[in-house]
N, C-alpha and C positions, 0 to 999 in steps of 0.2 A: 719187426714189431713196430706198430704205430702207437704213439702215445697221444692221447687226447686230453687236453686241458682247455676247455672252452673259455678262454679269456677274450673271445671275440664276440661281437654283437652283430647279429644278422637280422635284417628285417626290412620293412618298407618305410620309405620317406614319402609321404603323400604329397605329391606336387600339386594336387588339386584340392588341398584341405580347404574346407569352408565353401566349396563350390557345388554342393549338392550331391545327390545320388549319382553313382557312376564315376565319380572323380577318382576313385582308387584305380581305375583302369590305367591311369597315367602315373601310377606309383613307381618309384625306382627301388630296386633291391640293393641293400647295403650290407657289406660284411667288413667290419673294421675291428681293430683292437679296442677293447672296452675303454681303456684309459685315454684313448685318443678319439673317442666318439665325436663325429661331426654329422649333424642332421641337415646341414646346409640351409638352415632357416629354423623358424619356430614351429611347434606343433601343439595341438590341443591335448594330445595324450600320447603316451608311449606304453608299449606292452612287451613283456618278455615271457615266453612260455617254455614248456617242456623242461623244467628244472634248470634253465639257463643260468640263473643266479647261483645255484649250487655248484656250478663248475668254476666259479670265480673265487679265488682265495679271499678271506676276510680283509686282508691288508689292501687289496685292490678295489674293494667296494666303495670307499669314500670318494675316490677319483671318478668312478663311474657315476655315482649319485650327483657329484658336483657337475659333471658334464651334462647329465640329463636336466639338472636344474637350469642350466644355461639355455636349453633348447625347448623346454616345455613352457608355454605361456602361463602367466600368473592365473591361478585358478584351474589350470589343467591338471590332468591325472597321470600318475606313473603307477602302473599295475603290473605285478609279476606273480608268477606261481613258483613254488619251490616245494621240495619234500621236507616234511617235518623232521626235527632231530630224532624223535622217537622212531620214525619209520626207517631212517637211514641206519640208526644204531641196531635195529632189529634185523637188518640184513647181514650182519657180521657172521661170516662162516657159511652162509647159505650158498647153495649151488643151484643154478637156474638152467633150464633147457628150453630152447625154442626150435622146434623142428618143422620144416616144410619139405615139400617134395625135392627141391634141389639145393636146400640150404639147411645146415644144422649149426646152431649157435649155442655154445656152452659158456657160462661165466660163473665166477665165484667172487663174492664180495668179502673184503677184508677191512675191518675197522681199525683205524689208527687213532686211538683216543688222544694221544699227545698232540697231534696236528688237527684233530677234529675233522677227519676226512675218511671217506670210504673209497677204496680202490677196487675197480672191477677188472679182473684179468679175463679177457674174452678170447675164445677160440672159435673161429668161424670157418666152417667147412662148406665149400661150394662145389657142386657137381660140374665137372668139365668133361663132357663126353662120358666115358666109362670110368673116369678117375675122379678123385676128390682133391681139391686144392685147399690147403689150410692157411688161414691168415690169422694173425694175432693182433689184438688191440688192448690198450690199457686206458681206462677212464678213471678220473678222480673227481669225486663230488665232495664239497665241503659242507659241514654242518653249520648252519646259521640259526641262531635263536632269534625269535621275533623281537625280544627286548634289544638285542644288539643291533638288529636292522633298524628298529624304530629310532634308536639313539643316533645312528649314522645318518638316517634320512632327515631327522630334525636338525642335526648339526649343519646340514647342507641347505636348509630352508624349506623343507617339506613340512606340511602340517596335516592334521586329521589322519594320522597313520593308523590304519586299522588292519586287523587280521581276520580273514574269513576262512572257515573250514567246511562250509556247506556247499561248495561249488562242485564241478565235475571231479570225480575220483577223490572226493573228500574222505571217504572211507579207506582210501588207499594211501593216506598220509599226504595228500596234496593240499597245500595251503595257498591262499591268495593274499597278497599284501596290496593295499590300495593307499596311495599317498597323494595329497593335493599339494601342488606347488604354491607356496605363499607368494605374496607380492614382493 
């Protein structure tokens, strides 16, 4: 069984920041522990997608936000998306199926109210010739309230912290947090 707890931050550090269109072609891909994030210089903005923040336990978020405050230029933006608490709580006990020609994925979501976390036990069946191979994974997503996130961000020097629910997949519980780095 594989256990996934995304306490890692993966993304691009734009070596060509501020150099016009096409500069991203020189971007470097980074994958680091969230608490030791190093962008190797300052950036105008940072973005985390696909519920990445939900995979980080609440106790580890202040250090991540502190690290981001170090690397985002004053006035720059920190933007991330996450699933709403209501969306994650509604998944409790649900069973999901994703079936394609050579892969079948089954998973069940279980809510742990005490730890404000949802655990997904996943079974992935992959066709190997005439047989099927079974792999198992476990994912844990943490429930973060906007108010708690706002307080953590402001404590680390971010301002104008706003919540948007009108972006892509807004109807599917996806929320966007936008924070400006203060001076």
